[in-house]
C-alpha positions, 0 to 999 in steps of 0.5 A, spaced: 718 445 592 712 450 592 709 452 586 705 459 586 701 460 580 698 466 576 693 467 571 694 471 565 696 479 566 690 481 563 685 477 566 687 476 573 692 481 575 698 478 575 701 484 579 697 482 585 698 475 584 705 475 584 706 479 590 702 474 593 706 468 590 713 471 593 710 473 599 708 466 600 715 464 597 718 468 603 713 464 608 715 457 605 722 458 605 722 460 613 717 454 614 721 449 610 728 450 608 727 447 601 721 450 599 722 455 594 716 459 589 716 457 582 712 462 578 710 459 571 708 464 565 704 463 558 706 470 555 711 475 554 708 480 559 707 475 564 714 472 563 717 479 564 713 481 570 715 474 573 722 476 572 721 483 575 717 480 581 723 475 582 728 480 581 725 485 586 724 480 592 731 476 591 727 470 591 723 465 587 724 462 581 721 463 574 720 457 570 722 456 563 717 456 558 714 449 558 708 445 555 703 443 559 705 436 560 712 438 563 709 444 568 704 438 570 710 434 572 712 440 576 705 441 579 705 434 581 711 435 585 709 441 589 707 442 596 702 447 595 699 452 590 696 458 590 692 461 583 687 464 581 682 461 576 686 458 571 687 451 568 693 450 572 689 451 579 685 444 576 691 441 574 694 442 581 687 440 585 687 434 581 694 432 583 691 432 590 696 438 591 694 443 597 691 448 592 688 455 594 684 458 588 683 465 588 676 468 585 675 475 584 672 477 577 670 469 576 665 465 579 667 459 584 660 456 582 661 456 575 669 454 575 671 453 582 677 447 583 674 440 586 678 436 591 680 434 598 686 439 599 682 445 595 680 452 598 676 456 594 677 463 596 672 468 593 672 476 594 666 478 598 665 485 594 659 488 591 660 487 584 664 480 584 663 476 580 662 480 575 665 476 570 669 482 566 676 481 563 677 488 565 675 492 571 672 498 571 674 499 578 682 498 578 686 501 584 693 500 583 693 495 577 689 490 581 682 490 581 679 492 587 675 485 589 682 482 589 684 486 595 679 483 599 683 476 599 689 479 602 696 475 603 694 473 611 688 470 609 691 466 603 697 464 607 692 462 613 688 457 608 695 454 605 698 453 612 691 450 614 692 445 607 699 443 608 698 441 615 692 436 613 
């Protein structure tokens, strides 16, 4: 089972992370047939976006509403996780789940995940980390700094972690 997670829609651009998660889900399903992408959510906006993304991709699973204890159980069984700077990233890292953490507007130095099987990817963009909740440079619904961290970079790092 694979867990592909994302942060809140307003703070971390669910659109970008959702597309990343579904792309990784697709690759996971090609790598090992039992793999599937799981999308947790924390509010109505995230739930609607997760449902939309899974429907559009015809793959992945939107998890039911869960408390942190139950969600931690799902994460503990995951073969890998992709997340932005959220608490779930730290849960996955603490459980030694191979975790790729993505930082655009937030700082790896302040809140990066720690662990033997963690890669913290950060945007190499002029204003990153800005620590702003709303990006003044939005392009297509996503902060421009996240564009620096494309699918191939995230996927490559996840595969390296899974092969360790």
